[in-house]
C-alpha positions as CSV (number, residue, x, y, z in Angstrom):
1,X,14.3,-17.6,-6.4
2,X,11.5,-15.4,-5.4
3,X,9.4,-15.2,-8.4
4,X,9.4,-18.6,-10.3
5,X,7.0,-17.5,-12.9
6,X,9.0,-14.5,-13.9
7,X,12.0,-16.9,-14.0
8,X,10.0,-19.2,-16.4
9,X,9.0,-16.4,-18.7
10,X,12.5,-15.0,-18.8
11,X,13.9,-18.5,-19.6
12,X,11.5,-18.8,-22.5
13,X,12.3,-15.2,-23.8
14,X,16.0,-15.7,-23.6
15,X,16.1,-19.2,-25.2
16,X,14.0,-17.9,-28.1
17,X,16.3,-14.8,-28.5
18,X,19.2,-17.2,-28.6
19,X,17.5,-19.6,-31.1
20,X,17.4,-22.6,-28.9
21,X,15.0,-25.5,-29.7
22,X,14.1,-26.2,-26.2
23,X,14.2,-24.8,-22.6
24,X,14.2,-26.6,-19.3
25,X,13.2,-25.4,-15.9
26,X,12.3,-26.7,-12.4
27,X,8.9,-28.2,-12.1
28,X,5.8,-26.7,-10.5
29,X,2.2,-27.3,-11.2
30,X,1.6,-23.7,-12.1
31,X,4.4,-23.7,-14.6
32,X,3.2,-26.9,-16.2
33,X,-0.3,-25.4,-16.5
34,X,0.9,-22.2,-18.1
35,X,3.0,-24.2,-20.6
36,X,0.1,-26.3,-21.5
37,X,-2.0,-23.3,-22.3
38,X,0.8,-21.9,-24.5
39,X,0.9,-25.3,-26.2
40,X,-2.8,-25.4,-26.7
41,X,-2.7,-21.9,-28.3
42,X,0.2,-22.8,-30.6
43,X,2.8,-20.6,-29.0
44,X,5.1,-23.6,-28.3
45,X,5.5,-27.0,-29.9
46,X,5.3,-29.2,-26.9
47,X,5.7,-29.4,-23.2
48,X,6.7,-32.4,-21.0
49,X,7.3,-33.2,-17.3
50,X,10.5,-35.1,-16.8
51,X,12.2,-36.7,-13.9
52,X,11.0,-37.7,-10.4
53,X,10.7,-36.1,-7.0
54,X,13.2,-33.2,-6.4
55,X,14.8,-33.6,-9.9
56,X,11.5,-33.0,-11.8
57,X,11.8,-30.6,-14.7
58,X,9.5,-29.0,-17.2
59,X,10.9,-29.2,-20.8
60,X,9.4,-26.9,-23.4
61,X,10.1,-27.4,-27.2
62,X,10.1,-23.9,-28.6
63,X,8.3,-23.0,-31.9
64,X,9.6,-20.9,-34.7
65,X,8.1,-19.9,-38.1
66,X,10.1,-19.7,-41.3
67,X,10.3,-16.6,-43.3
68,X,12.3,-15.9,-46.5
69,X,16.0,-17.2,-46.9
70,X,15.6,-20.0,-44.2
71,X,15.4,-17.3,-41.4
72,X,13.4,-18.4,-38.4
73,X,11.4,-16.1,-36.2
74,X,10.1,-17.1,-32.7
75,X,6.3,-17.5,-32.7
76,X,6.2,-15.8,-29.3
77,X,6.8,-12.1,-30.2
78,X,6.5,-10.9,-26.6
79,X,5.8,-12.3,-23.1
80,X,5.2,-10.1,-20.1
81,X,4.6,-10.8,-16.4
82,X,1.5,-8.9,-15.2
83,X,0.8,-9.8,-11.6
84,X,4.0,-9.7,-9.5
85,X,5.1,-10.8,-6.0
86,X,4.8,-7.3,-4.7
87,X,1.8,-6.2,-6.8
88,X,-0.9,-8.7,-7.5
89,X,-3.3,-7.8,-10.3
90,X,-6.8,-9.2,-9.9
91,X,-9.6,-8.6,-12.5
92,X,-13.4,-9.3,-12.4
93,X,-15.0,-11.2,-15.3
94,X,-16.0,-8.1,-17.1
95,X,-12.5,-6.3,-16.7
96,X,-10.6,-9.0,-18.6
97,X,-9.1,-7.3,-21.7
98,X,-7.9,-8.6,-24.9
99,X,-4.2,-8.6,-25.6
100,X,-2.7,-6.8,-28.6
101,X,-6.2,-6.4,-30.1
102,X,-6.9,-10.2,-30.0
103,X,-3.5,-11.4,-31.4
104,X,-2.4,-12.4,-27.9
105,X,-3.6,-14.1,-24.8
106,X,-3.6,-13.5,-21.1
107,X,-3.2,-16.3,-18.7
108,X,-5.5,-16.0,-15.7
109,X,-5.5,-18.0,-12.5
110,X,-9.1,-18.6,-11.3
111,X,-10.9,-20.6,-8.7
112,X,-11.4,-23.3,-11.3
113,X,-7.7,-23.4,-12.4
114,X,-5.4,-21.7,-14.8
115,X,-6.9,-20.7,-18.2
116,X,-6.8,-18.0,-20.8
117,X,-8.5,-14.6,-20.2
118,X,-10.9,-15.4,-23.0
119,X,-12.0,-18.8,-21.4
120,X,-12.3,-17.1,-18.0
121,X,-14.5,-14.3,-19.5
122,X,-16.8,-17.0,-21.2
123,X,-17.1,-18.9,-18.0
124,X,-17.9,-15.8,-16.0
125,X,-14.8,-16.0,-13.8
126,X,-12.4,-13.4,-12.7
127,X,-8.9,-14.1,-11.1
128,X,-5.2,-13.1,-11.0
129,X,-3.7,-12.1,-14.3
130,X,-0.4,-14.1,-14.4
131,X,1.0,-13.0,-17.8
132,X,0.4,-11.9,-21.3
133,X,1.7,-13.6,-24.5
134,X,1.6,-12.3,-28.0
């Protein structure tokens, strides 16, 4: 697996399209940090680290909203990888843009850890734009 973050985002997207309640993936600190941001911003219900050593997994409980006639729609309308293995995208603090006119978030890896683009802008930090979620 070359790009584990793209794999994570694809697993989330596919699980929601299939209507699954949860999705599981191999553990990494970056994946856990991204998932915690999604939980904090109410895009997912919960995230947990499970297992030990090489069998460690990240388990994400997906979130859906009810609309008429008991039809459930995923809270995450779209999720997109921005910075890729072959083309890294870095932004300065004043270049961080809003996502979908403020309805979404960008996830940025800074020198002080992984945070939303809004938090990075407030703290005066730039970094690598990992993904956008709306």
